[in-house]
Backbone atoms as SQL, in Angstrom:
CREATE TABLE atoms (id INTEGER PRIMARY KEY, chain TEXT, resi INTEGER, resn TEXT, atom TEXT, x REAL, y REAL, z REAL);
INSERT INTO atoms VALUES
  (1, 'A', 1, 'MET', 'N', 49.451, -87.253, 124.668),
  (2, 'A', 1, 'MET', 'CA', 50.354, -86.634, 125.638),
  (3, 'A', 1, 'MET', 'C', 51.483, -85.704, 125.013),
  (4, 'A', 2, 'LYS', 'N', 51.992, -86.518, 123.939),
  (5, 'A', 2, 'LYS', 'CA', 52.946, -85.974, 123.092),
  (6, 'A', 2, 'LYS', 'C', 52.441, -84.681, 122.305),
  (7, 'A', 3, 'ARG', 'N', 51.002, -84.662, 121.953),
  (8, 'A', 3, 'ARG', 'CA', 50.794, -83.445, 121.444),
  (9, 'A', 3, 'ARG', 'C', 51.041, -82.275, 122.264),
  (10, 'A', 4, 'PHE', 'N', 50.201, -82.335, 123.647),
  (11, 'A', 4, 'PHE', 'CA', 50.498, -81.529, 124.668),
  (12, 'A', 4, 'PHE', 'C', 52.263, -80.826, 124.885),
  (13, 'A', 5, 'SER', 'N', 52.968, -82.019, 125.090),
  (14, 'A', 5, 'SER', 'CA', 54.367, -81.639, 124.875),
  (15, 'A', 5, 'SER', 'C', 55.038, -80.598, 124.109),
  (16, 'A', 6, 'LEU', 'N', 54.661, -81.061, 122.510),
  (17, 'A', 6, 'LEU', 'CA', 54.617, -80.035, 121.389),
  (18, 'A', 6, 'LEU', 'C', 53.997, -78.808, 121.431),
  (19, 'A', 7, 'ILE', 'N', 52.955, -78.994, 121.867),
  (20, 'A', 7, 'ILE', 'CA', 52.241, -77.454, 121.971),
  (21, 'A', 7, 'ILE', 'C', 53.259, -76.530, 123.008),
  (22, 'A', 8, 'VAL', 'N', 53.561, -77.088, 124.381),
  (23, 'A', 8, 'VAL', 'CA', 53.821, -76.247, 125.274),
  (24, 'A', 8, 'VAL', 'C', 55.377, -75.950, 124.610),
  (25, 'A', 9, 'ALA', 'N', 56.140, -76.844, 123.876),
  (26, 'A', 9, 'ALA', 'CA', 57.588, -76.642, 123.601),
  (27, 'A', 9, 'ALA', 'C', 57.437, -75.574, 121.930),
  (28, 'A', 10, 'ILE', 'N', 56.412, -75.247, 121.485),
  (29, 'A', 10, 'ILE', 'CA', 55.901, -74.431, 120.665),
  (30, 'A', 10, 'ILE', 'C', 55.781, -72.957, 121.159),
  (31, 'A', 11, 'VAL', 'N', 55.014, -73.020, 122.424),
  (32, 'A', 11, 'VAL', 'CA', 54.813, -71.620, 122.896),
  (33, 'A', 11, 'VAL', 'C', 55.701, -71.417, 124.023),
  (34, 'A', 12, 'ILE', 'N', 56.686, -72.171, 124.287),
  (35, 'A', 12, 'ILE', 'CA', 57.995, -71.830, 125.001),
  (36, 'A', 12, 'ILE', 'C', 58.896, -71.037, 123.838),
  (37, 'A', 13, 'CYS', 'N', 58.987, -71.738, 122.740),
  (38, 'A', 13, 'CYS', 'CA', 59.932, -70.657, 121.847),
  (39, 'A', 13, 'CYS', 'C', 59.465, -69.901, 121.390),
  (40, 'A', 14, 'VAL', 'N', 58.294, -69.576, 121.242),
  (41, 'A', 14, 'VAL', 'CA', 57.614, -68.536, 120.911),
  (42, 'A', 14, 'VAL', 'C', 57.919, -67.373, 121.869),
  (43, 'A', 15, 'ILE', 'N', 57.740, -67.624, 122.998),
  (44, 'A', 15, 'ILE', 'CA', 57.880, -66.405, 124.144),
  (45, 'A', 15, 'ILE', 'C', 59.117, -66.112, 124.146),
  (46, 'A', 16, 'LEU', 'N', 60.049, -67.183, 124.041),
  (47, 'A', 16, 'LEU', 'CA', 61.559, -66.583, 124.519),
  (48, 'A', 16, 'LEU', 'C', 62.028, -66.158, 123.030),
  (49, 'A', 17, 'THR', 'N', 62.160, -66.294, 121.787),
  (50, 'A', 17, 'THR', 'CA', 62.063, -65.592, 120.819),
  (51, 'A', 17, 'THR', 'C', 61.807, -64.089, 120.596),
  (52, 'A', 18, 'SER', 'N', 60.379, -64.175, 120.835),
  (53, 'A', 18, 'SER', 'CA', 59.982, -62.880, 120.596),
  (54, 'A', 18, 'SER', 'C', 60.245, -62.119, 121.929),
  (55, 'A', 19, 'CYS', 'N', 60.468, -62.085, 122.737),
  (56, 'A', 19, 'CYS', 'CA', 60.913, -61.702, 124.188),
  (57, 'A', 19, 'CYS', 'C', 62.046, -61.026, 123.743),
  (58, 'A', 20, 'SER', 'N', 63.182, -61.850, 123.217),
  (59, 'A', 20, 'SER', 'CA', 64.339, -61.106, 122.422),
  (60, 'A', 20, 'SER', 'C', 64.397, -59.975, 122.027),
  (61, 'A', 21, 'LEU', 'N', 63.418, -59.907, 120.940),
  (62, 'A', 21, 'LEU', 'CA', 63.265, -58.891, 119.821),
  (63, 'A', 21, 'LEU', 'C', 63.159, -57.819, 120.554),
  (64, 'A', 22, 'VAL', 'N', 62.027, -57.412, 121.517),
  (65, 'A', 22, 'VAL', 'CA', 62.066, -56.190, 122.212),
  (66, 'A', 22, 'VAL', 'C', 62.968, -55.847, 122.931),
  (67, 'A', 23, 'THR', 'N', 63.439, -54.476, 122.521),
  (68, 'A', 23, 'THR', 'CA', 64.334, -53.646, 123.170),
  (69, 'A', 23, 'THR', 'C', 63.948, -52.340, 124.029),
  (70, 'A', 24, 'SER', 'N', 62.763, -52.097, 123.440),
  (71, 'A', 24, 'SER', 'CA', 62.135, -50.998, 124.292),
  (72, 'A', 24, 'SER', 'C', 61.057, -50.689, 124.528),
  (73, 'A', 25, 'THR', 'N', 60.024, -50.038, 125.417),
  (74, 'A', 25, 'THR', 'CA', 58.544, -50.079, 125.333),
  (75, 'A', 25, 'THR', 'C', 58.273, -48.939, 125.779),
  (76, 'A', 26, 'LYS', 'N', 57.419, -48.229, 124.642),
  (77, 'A', 26, 'LYS', 'CA', 56.717, -46.783, 125.325),
  (78, 'A', 26, 'LYS', 'C', 55.295, -46.955, 125.733),
  (79, 'A', 27, 'LYS', 'N', 54.776, -46.525, 126.949),
  (80, 'A', 27, 'LYS', 'CA', 53.652, -46.612, 126.873),
  (81, 'A', 27, 'LYS', 'C', 52.944, -45.158, 127.040),
  (82, 'A', 28, 'SER', 'N', 51.367, -45.170, 126.641),
  (83, 'A', 28, 'SER', 'CA', 50.889, -44.014, 126.820),
  (84, 'A', 28, 'SER', 'C', 49.496, -44.196, 126.794),
  (85, 'A', 29, 'GLU', 'N', 49.008, -43.051, 127.803),
  (86, 'A', 29, 'GLU', 'CA', 47.364, -43.376, 128.025),
  (87, 'A', 29, 'GLU', 'C', 46.629, -43.180, 126.995),
  (88, 'A', 30, 'VAL', 'N', 45.728, -43.601, 126.770),
  (89, 'A', 30, 'VAL', 'CA', 44.750, -43.597, 125.433),
  (90, 'A', 30, 'VAL', 'C', 43.179, -43.876, 126.034),
  (91, 'A', 31, 'TYR', 'N', 42.288, -43.594, 125.286),
  (92, 'A', 31, 'TYR', 'CA', 40.911, -44.017, 125.978),
  (93, 'A', 31, 'TYR', 'C', 40.138, -45.051, 124.703),
  (94, 'A', 32, 'GLY', 'N', 40.049, -46.419, 125.175),
  (95, 'A', 32, 'GLY', 'CA', 39.622, -47.260, 124.220),
  (96, 'A', 32, 'GLY', 'C', 38.353, -47.495, 124.562),
  (97, 'A', 33, 'THR', 'N', 37.385, -48.279, 123.489),
  (98, 'A', 33, 'THR', 'CA', 36.038, -47.911, 123.874),
  (99, 'A', 33, 'THR', 'C', 35.759, -49.416, 123.800),
  (100, 'A', 34, 'VAL', 'N', 34.733, -49.825, 125.398),
  (101, 'A', 34, 'VAL', 'CA', 34.174, -51.274, 125.580),
  (102, 'A', 34, 'VAL', 'C', 33.251, -51.721, 124.035),
  (103, 'A', 35, 'THR', 'N', 34.168, -52.816, 123.580),
  (104, 'A', 35, 'THR', 'CA', 33.257, -53.416, 122.269),
  (105, 'A', 35, 'THR', 'C', 32.288, -54.624, 122.362),
  (106, 'A', 36, 'LYS', 'N', 32.669, -55.035, 123.673),
  (107, 'A', 36, 'LYS', 'CA', 31.674, -56.453, 123.743),
  (108, 'A', 36, 'LYS', 'C', 31.967, -56.965, 125.643),
  (109, 'A', 37, 'MET', 'N', 31.374, -57.332, 125.759),
  (110, 'A', 37, 'MET', 'CA', 31.078, -57.916, 127.469),
  (111, 'A', 37, 'MET', 'C', 30.227, -59.313, 127.441),
  (112, 'A', 38, 'GLU', 'N', 30.901, -60.287, 128.179),
  (113, 'A', 38, 'GLU', 'CA', 30.416, -61.179, 128.336),
  (114, 'A', 38, 'GLU', 'C', 30.787, -61.906, 129.495),
  (115, 'A', 39, 'TYR', 'N', 29.530, -62.375, 130.207),
  (116, 'A', 39, 'TYR', 'CA', 29.533, -63.149, 131.606),
  (117, 'A', 39, 'TYR', 'C', 29.407, -64.601, 131.439),
  (118, 'A', 40, 'LYS', 'N', 30.390, -65.102, 131.811),
  (119, 'A', 40, 'LYS', 'CA', 30.575, -66.831, 131.820),
  (120, 'A', 40, 'LYS', 'C', 30.010, -67.609, 133.187),
  (121, 'A', 41, 'GLU', 'N', 29.105, -68.221, 133.291),
  (122, 'A', 41, 'GLU', 'CA', 28.897, -68.830, 134.586),
  (123, 'A', 41, 'GLU', 'C', 30.115, -69.997, 134.898),
  (124, 'A', 42, 'LYS', 'N', 30.234, -69.814, 136.212),
  (125, 'A', 42, 'LYS', 'CA', 31.002, -71.032, 137.012),
  (126, 'A', 42, 'LYS', 'C', 30.433, -72.193, 136.258),
  (127, 'A', 43, 'SER', 'N', 31.441, -73.199, 136.125),
  (128, 'A', 43, 'SER', 'CA', 30.827, -74.501, 135.203),
  (129, 'A', 43, 'SER', 'C', 31.796, -75.702, 136.280),
  (130, 'A', 44, 'LEU', 'N', 31.320, -76.761, 135.708),
  (131, 'A', 44, 'LEU', 'CA', 31.713, -78.156, 136.283),
  (132, 'A', 44, 'LEU', 'C', 31.660, -79.132, 135.009),
  (133, 'A', 45, 'PHE', 'N', 32.820, -79.791, 135.047),
  (134, 'A', 45, 'PHE', 'CA', 33.056, -80.659, 133.769),
  (135, 'A', 45, 'PHE', 'C', 34.265, -81.807, 134.514),
  (136, 'A', 46, 'TYR', 'N', 34.089, -83.043, 133.946),
  (137, 'A', 46, 'TYR', 'CA', 34.712, -84.212, 134.200),
  (138, 'A', 46, 'TYR', 'C', 36.111, -84.332, 133.385),
  (139, 'A', 47, 'ASN', 'N', 37.085, -84.040, 134.170),
  (140, 'A', 47, 'ASN', 'CA', 38.478, -84.590, 132.925),
  (141, 'A', 47, 'ASN', 'C', 38.769, -85.935, 133.104),
  (142, 'A', 48, 'VAL', 'N', 38.723, -86.489, 131.732),
  (143, 'A', 48, 'VAL', 'CA', 38.947, -87.706, 131.724),
  (144, 'A', 48, 'VAL', 'C', 40.254, -88.131, 132.418),
  (145, 'A', 49, 'ALA', 'N', 41.367, -87.534, 131.779),
  (146, 'A', 49, 'ALA', 'CA', 42.880, -87.829, 131.978),
  (147, 'A', 49, 'ALA', 'C', 43.263, -87.728, 133.522),
  (148, 'A', 50, 'LEU', 'N', 42.493, -86.572, 134.184),
  (149, 'A', 50, 'LEU', 'CA', 42.901, -86.723, 135.778),
  (150, 'A', 50, 'LEU', 'C', 41.976, -87.525, 136.478),
  (151, 'A', 51, 'GLU', 'N', 40.739, -87.866, 135.623),
  (152, 'A', 51, 'GLU', 'CA', 39.776, -88.686, 136.536),
  (153, 'A', 51, 'GLU', 'C', 39.133, -87.960, 137.727),
  (154, 'A', 52, 'MET', 'N', 38.914, -86.886, 137.582),
  (155, 'A', 52, 'MET', 'CA', 38.156, -85.854, 138.336),
  (156, 'A', 52, 'MET', 'C', 37.383, -84.598, 137.867),
  (157, 'A', 53, 'TYR', 'N', 36.704, -84.418, 138.566),
  (158, 'A', 53, 'TYR', 'CA', 35.820, -82.898, 138.031),
  (159, 'A', 53, 'TYR', 'C', 36.430, -81.686, 138.303),
  (160, 'A', 54, 'GLN', 'N', 36.293, -81.077, 137.843),
  (161, 'A', 54, 'GLN', 'CA', 36.964, -79.453, 137.870),
  (162, 'A', 54, 'GLN', 'C', 36.349, -78.360, 137.581),
  (163, 'A', 55, 'ILE', 'N', 36.380, -77.655, 138.866),
  (164, 'A', 55, 'ILE', 'CA', 35.506, -76.289, 138.548),
  (165, 'A', 55, 'ILE', 'C', 36.288, -74.953, 137.816),
  (166, 'A', 56, 'ILE', 'N', 35.587, -74.488, 136.488),
  (167, 'A', 56, 'ILE', 'CA', 35.945, -73.366, 136.038),
  (168, 'A', 56, 'ILE', 'C', 35.274, -72.273, 136.774),
  (169, 'A', 57, 'PRO', 'N', 36.111, -71.345, 137.086),
  (170, 'A', 57, 'PRO', 'CA', 35.473, -70.366, 137.715),
  (171, 'A', 57, 'PRO', 'C', 34.549, -69.220, 136.972),
  (172, 'A', 58, 'GLU', 'N', 33.671, -68.474, 137.186),
  (173, 'A', 58, 'GLU', 'CA', 33.167, -67.443, 136.474),
  (174, 'A', 58, 'GLU', 'C', 33.947, -66.475, 135.808),
  (175, 'A', 59, 'LYS', 'N', 33.527, -66.017, 134.703),
  (176, 'A', 59, 'LYS', 'CA', 34.092, -64.751, 134.001),
  (177, 'A', 59, 'LYS', 'C', 33.309, -63.912, 133.662),
  (178, 'A', 60, 'TYR', 'N', 34.285, -62.768, 134.254),
  (179, 'A', 60, 'TYR', 'CA', 33.713, -61.313, 133.088),
  (180, 'A', 60, 'TYR', 'C', 34.458, -60.990, 132.556),
  (181, 'A', 61, 'LEU', 'N', 34.391, -61.308, 131.141),
  (182, 'A', 61, 'LEU', 'CA', 35.072, -60.795, 129.964),
  (183, 'A', 61, 'LEU', 'C', 34.497, -59.462, 129.555),
  (184, 'A', 62, 'VAL', 'N', 35.264, -58.583, 129.495),
  (185, 'A', 62, 'VAL', 'CA', 35.501, -56.949, 128.590),
  (186, 'A', 62, 'VAL', 'C', 36.214, -57.023, 127.747),
  (187, 'A', 63, 'THR', 'N', 35.630, -56.707, 126.431),
  (188, 'A', 63, 'THR', 'CA', 36.772, -56.271, 125.293),
  (189, 'A', 63, 'THR', 'C', 37.186, -54.925, 124.949),
  (190, 'A', 64, 'ILE', 'N', 38.071, -54.468, 124.885),
  (191, 'A', 64, 'ILE', 'CA', 38.536, -52.995, 124.746),
  (192, 'A', 64, 'ILE', 'C', 39.129, -52.936, 123.570),
  (193, 'A', 65, 'THR', 'N', 38.917, -51.822, 122.677),
  (194, 'A', 65, 'THR', 'CA', 39.402, -52.053, 121.504),
  (195, 'A', 65, 'THR', 'C', 39.872, -50.348, 121.172),
  (196, 'A', 66, 'TYR', 'N', 40.904, -50.284, 120.644),
  (197, 'A', 66, 'TYR', 'CA', 41.515, -48.898, 120.134),
  (198, 'A', 66, 'TYR', 'C', 42.358, -49.152, 118.941),
  (199, 'A', 67, 'LYS', 'N', 41.960, -48.290, 117.948),
  (200, 'A', 67, 'LYS', 'CA', 42.621, -48.230, 116.825),
  (201, 'A', 67, 'LYS', 'C', 42.968, -49.345, 116.190),
  (202, 'A', 68, 'GLY', 'N', 41.958, -50.187, 116.198),
  (203, 'A', 68, 'GLY', 'CA', 42.149, -51.838, 115.855),
  (204, 'A', 68, 'GLY', 'C', 43.285, -52.714, 116.745),
  (205, 'A', 69, 'ILE', 'N', 43.453, -52.209, 117.876),
  (206, 'A', 69, 'ILE', 'CA', 43.992, -53.273, 118.930),
  (207, 'A', 69, 'ILE', 'C', 42.821, -53.776, 119.994),
  (208, 'A', 70, 'ARG', 'N', 42.650, -54.910, 120.155),
  (209, 'A', 70, 'ARG', 'CA', 41.558, -55.304, 120.726),
  (210, 'A', 70, 'ARG', 'C', 42.384, -56.075, 122.011),
  (211, 'A', 71, 'GLU', 'N', 41.838, -56.064, 122.973),
  (212, 'A', 71, 'GLU', 'CA', 42.207, -56.758, 124.445),
  (213, 'A', 71, 'GLU', 'C', 41.055, -56.970, 125.032),
  (214, 'A', 72, 'THR', 'N', 41.133, -58.227, 125.495),
  (215, 'A', 72, 'THR', 'CA', 39.904, -58.796, 126.375),
  (216, 'A', 72, 'THR', 'C', 40.492, -59.134, 127.786),
  (217, 'A', 73, 'ILE', 'N', 39.882, -58.640, 128.933),
  (218, 'A', 73, 'ILE', 'CA', 40.185, -58.487, 130.158),
  (219, 'A', 73, 'ILE', 'C', 39.118, -59.326, 131.099),
  (220, 'A', 74, 'ASP', 'N', 39.312, -60.030, 131.652),
  (221, 'A', 74, 'ASP', 'CA', 38.667, -60.711, 132.603),
  (222, 'A', 74, 'ASP', 'C', 38.717, -59.960, 134.433),
  (223, 'A', 75, 'SER', 'N', 37.594, -59.307, 134.189),
  (224, 'A', 75, 'SER', 'CA', 37.479, -58.301, 135.324),
  (225, 'A', 75, 'SER', 'C', 36.272, -57.477, 135.500),
  (226, 'A', 76, 'GLN', 'N', 35.797, -58.327, 137.128),
  (227, 'A', 76, 'GLN', 'CA', 34.363, -58.004, 137.513),
  (228, 'A', 76, 'GLN', 'C', 34.311, -56.475, 137.861),
  (229, 'A', 77, 'THR', 'N', 35.220, -55.724, 138.344),
  (230, 'A', 77, 'THR', 'CA', 34.957, -54.712, 138.280),
  (231, 'A', 77, 'THR', 'C', 34.761, -53.883, 137.200),
  (232, 'A', 78, 'LEU', 'N', 35.377, -53.803, 135.859),
  (233, 'A', 78, 'LEU', 'CA', 35.256, -53.422, 134.656),
  (234, 'A', 78, 'LEU', 'C', 33.716, -54.100, 134.394),
  (235, 'A', 79, 'TYR', 'N', 33.308, -54.894, 134.245),
  (236, 'A', 79, 'TYR', 'CA', 32.021, -55.564, 133.892),
  (237, 'A', 79, 'TYR', 'C', 31.043, -54.642, 134.540),
  (238, 'A', 80, 'GLU', 'N', 31.074, -54.542, 136.093),
  (239, 'A', 80, 'GLU', 'CA', 29.962, -53.857, 136.684),
  (240, 'A', 80, 'GLU', 'C', 30.111, -52.100, 136.560),
  (241, 'A', 81, 'LYS', 'N', 31.246, -51.584, 136.008),
  (242, 'A', 81, 'LYS', 'CA', 31.349, -50.616, 136.130),
  (243, 'A', 81, 'LYS', 'C', 31.051, -49.663, 134.775),
  (244, 'A', 82, 'TYR', 'N', 31.136, -50.539, 133.647),
  (245, 'A', 82, 'TYR', 'CA', 31.291, -49.933, 132.341),
  (246, 'A', 82, 'TYR', 'C', 29.922, -50.972, 131.667),
  (247, 'A', 83, 'LYS', 'N', 29.540, -50.182, 130.350),
  (248, 'A', 83, 'LYS', 'CA', 28.534, -50.952, 129.551),
  (249, 'A', 83, 'LYS', 'C', 29.397, -50.694, 127.783),
  (250, 'A', 84, 'GLU', 'N', 28.466, -51.616, 126.884),
  (251, 'A', 84, 'GLU', 'CA', 29.246, -51.562, 125.575),
  (252, 'A', 84, 'GLU', 'C', 29.080, -50.205, 125.247),
  (253, 'A', 85, 'GLY', 'N', 30.238, -49.373, 124.289),
  (254, 'A', 85, 'GLY', 'CA', 29.993, -48.200, 123.868),
  (255, 'A', 85, 'GLY', 'C', 30.555, -47.354, 124.874),
  (256, 'A', 86, 'ASP', 'N', 30.647, -47.457, 126.036),
  (257, 'A', 86, 'ASP', 'CA', 31.641, -46.435, 126.979),
  (258, 'A', 86, 'ASP', 'C', 32.991, -46.487, 126.751),
  (259, 'A', 87, 'LYS', 'N', 33.875, -45.241, 126.957),
  (260, 'A', 87, 'LYS', 'CA', 35.081, -45.052, 126.994),
  (261, 'A', 87, 'LYS', 'C', 36.049, -45.235, 128.472),
  (262, 'A', 88, 'VAL', 'N', 37.250, -45.917, 127.840),
  (263, 'A', 88, 'VAL', 'CA', 37.924, -46.421, 129.084),
  (264, 'A', 88, 'VAL', 'C', 39.310, -46.043, 128.845),
  (265, 'A', 89, 'LYS', 'N', 39.932, -45.424, 129.857),
  (266, 'A', 89, 'LYS', 'CA', 41.368, -45.096, 130.209),
  (267, 'A', 89, 'LYS', 'C', 41.940, -46.524, 130.241),
  (268, 'A', 90, 'VAL', 'N', 42.872, -46.452, 129.148),
  (269, 'A', 90, 'VAL', 'CA', 43.863, -47.723, 128.920),
  (270, 'A', 90, 'VAL', 'C', 45.255, -47.185, 128.886),
  (271, 'A', 91, 'ILE', 'N', 46.041, -47.994, 128.825),
  (272, 'A', 91, 'ILE', 'CA', 47.317, -47.708, 128.763),
  (273, 'A', 91, 'ILE', 'C', 47.822, -48.696, 127.249),
  (274, 'A', 92, 'LEU', 'N', 48.251, -47.616, 126.191),
  (275, 'A', 92, 'LEU', 'CA', 48.686, -48.263, 125.123),
  (276, 'A', 92, 'LEU', 'C', 50.137, -49.005, 125.250),
  (277, 'A', 93, 'CYS', 'N', 50.593, -50.097, 125.021),
  (278, 'A', 93, 'CYS', 'CA', 52.187, -50.312, 125.081),
  (279, 'A', 93, 'CYS', 'C', 52.721, -50.588, 123.792),
  (280, 'A', 94, 'ASN', 'N', 53.332, -49.812, 123.449),
  (281, 'A', 94, 'ASN', 'CA', 54.387, -50.060, 122.235),
  (282, 'A', 94, 'ASN', 'C', 55.749, -50.559, 122.385),
  (283, 'A', 95, 'SER', 'N', 55.876, -51.981, 121.803),
  (284, 'A', 95, 'SER', 'CA', 57.543, -52.482, 122.138),
  (285, 'A', 95, 'SER', 'C', 58.034, -52.555, 120.816),
  (286, 'A', 96, 'TYR', 'N', 59.385, -51.976, 120.776),
  (287, 'A', 96, 'TYR', 'CA', 60.119, -51.679, 119.414),
  (288, 'A', 96, 'TYR', 'C', 61.374, -52.690, 119.700),
  (289, 'A', 97, 'ASP', 'N', 61.688, -52.986, 118.173),
  (290, 'A', 97, 'ASP', 'CA', 62.946, -53.917, 118.358),
  (291, 'A', 97, 'ASP', 'C', 64.193, -53.026, 118.322),
  (292, 'A', 98, 'GLN', 'N', 65.786, -53.775, 118.220),
  (293, 'A', 98, 'GLN', 'CA', 66.506, -52.671, 117.830),
  (294, 'A', 98, 'GLN', 'C', 66.524, -51.673, 116.824),
  (295, 'A', 99, 'GLU', 'N', 66.085, -52.154, 115.788),
  (296, 'A', 99, 'GLU', 'CA', 65.854, -50.567, 114.732),
  (297, 'A', 99, 'GLU', 'C', 64.917, -49.928, 114.870),
  (298, 'A', 100, 'GLY', 'N', 63.878, -50.014, 116.051),
  (299, 'A', 100, 'GLY', 'CA', 63.037, -49.089, 116.218),
  (300, 'A', 100, 'GLY', 'C', 61.875, -49.440, 115.602),
  (301, 'A', 101, 'ASN', 'N', 61.779, -50.750, 115.134),
  (302, 'A', 101, 'ASN', 'CA', 60.331, -50.900, 114.488),
  (303, 'A', 101, 'ASN', 'C', 59.575, -51.857, 115.538),
  (304, 'A', 102, 'LEU', 'N', 58.078, -51.075, 115.195),
  (305, 'A', 102, 'LEU', 'CA', 57.213, -51.745, 116.191),
  (306, 'A', 102, 'LEU', 'C', 57.046, -53.263, 116.121),
  (307, 'A', 103, 'VAL', 'N', 57.166, -54.027, 117.435),
  (308, 'A', 103, 'VAL', 'CA', 57.100, -55.151, 116.830),
  (309, 'A', 103, 'VAL', 'C', 55.831, -55.670, 117.642),
  (310, 'A', 104, 'CYS', 'N', 55.114, -55.178, 118.832),
  (311, 'A', 104, 'CYS', 'CA', 53.930, -55.569, 119.233),
  (312, 'A', 104, 'CYS', 'C', 53.362, -54.414, 119.998),
  (313, 'A', 105, 'GLN', 'N', 51.807, -54.476, 119.980),
  (314, 'A', 105, 'GLN', 'CA', 51.257, -53.272, 120.386),
  (315, 'A', 105, 'GLN', 'C', 50.131, -54.245, 121.513),
  (316, 'A', 106, 'LYS', 'N', 49.650, -53.630, 122.969),
  (317, 'A', 106, 'LYS', 'CA', 48.944, -54.484, 123.419),
  (318, 'A', 106, 'LYS', 'C', 47.922, -53.399, 124.231),
  (319, 'A', 107, 'LEU', 'N', 46.966, -53.354, 124.746),
  (320, 'A', 107, 'LEU', 'CA', 46.415, -52.452, 125.997),
  (321, 'A', 107, 'LEU', 'C', 46.174, -53.182, 127.684),
  (322, 'A', 108, 'GLU', 'N', 46.539, -52.364, 128.120),
  (323, 'A', 108, 'GLU', 'CA', 46.519, -52.687, 129.751),
  (324, 'A', 108, 'GLU', 'C', 45.679, -51.960, 130.462),
  (325, 'A', 109, 'ILE', 'N', 44.907, -52.156, 131.601),
  (326, 'A', 109, 'ILE', 'CA', 44.127, -51.213, 132.230),
  (327, 'A', 109, 'ILE', 'C', 44.996, -50.742, 133.604),
  (328, 'A', 110, 'PRO', 'N', 45.219, -49.309, 133.566),
  (329, 'A', 110, 'PRO', 'CA', 46.000, -48.784, 134.704),
  (330, 'A', 110, 'PRO', 'C', 45.730, -49.130, 136.154),
  (331, 'A', 111, 'GLU', 'N', 46.408, -49.555, 136.734),
  (332, 'A', 111, 'GLU', 'CA', 46.195, -49.910, 138.124),
  (333, 'A', 111, 'GLU', 'C', 45.913, -48.662, 139.203);
């Protein structure tokens, strides 16, 4: 339990400190490439800590890459619509700090 609490505390610290660094975000439409597709079946496992079975829902993982930026998205719609090697319209989000330095890049699927 101590280990779990420590991990949660570290994650919260990282989130809080990294969010304060970002002062502006620029978004642009680009075309990424589907580089990997993976289907994971629904599964059932026994959680010893909770003393009960838990269901892990099925996952439709689609990995999209654009200029070295890789994002894996769980989307049945994307999984059924595209195949590996296809081009997909995505939003490239560039986040900058106060000095204008690039802090983070990520890909999003347009709604």
